[in-house]
N, C-alpha and C positions, 0 to 999 in steps of 0.2 A: 539363468531363468529361474535359480531357486529367490532369488532376491525379489521378483517380480512378485513370486507365491507367496514370499514373507512379509510383503509390503503392506503396513497399515497406512499406508499413504490415500489421500481421497481418489474416491475412482477414475477422476480424469488424469489425473498423475499418475497412477498406475497403469492407465490405458496405454497412454503414450510411453511410458517406459516398454509395455508388451509389446508395442508399435516396432519401436527402436530396437529391440532383441531379435523380432522376427526381420523385420528388413536386413539387419547383420548376418542373422544366420542364412537366410537365401542367398545373400552375398558370396558367404564364404562356400556355402555347396555348391552355386554355379562356378565357381572360381577351382572348385575342386581340392579346398583348403580343409575341410570337413568332410568325412564321409558319412552321410546319414545312417546308414547302416549300423555303425560301429555306436551310435547313440538313439538309435531308432525309437525305443522304449520311451525315454526322457522327453524327446522332442514330440512324441504321439499325445503324452500326458500334458504336457505342456499345451499344447495346442488344442486338445479339447476342454481344456479348462477354463481357456480364455475364447473358447469359439465365437464368441459375441464380437471378437476385433477382427476386422477383415483381413490386416496382414497375417494373423495365427492362421486362417483360414488357406491363405493363399501358401504358407510356409507348410502346412499339413498335404495340400496338394504335390507341392514341391516334393515333399519326403515319398510320398506315395507314388510319385513318378518314376522315381528312382530305385524302387523298390523290385 
């Protein structure tokens, strides 16, 4: 997540990276490998920063559902 924030890549490249991170995190949460409550603040900040990416919105909804 921090690499997405610090990326100086073009917008499309960063959006792709954000999508991949979000899909990965959603799968980890659904598989109960990651407890979203432990890193809630980090995930929430990430999702709000990249709210224009639909996968970030889906991740945000997923962490709010488990809250």
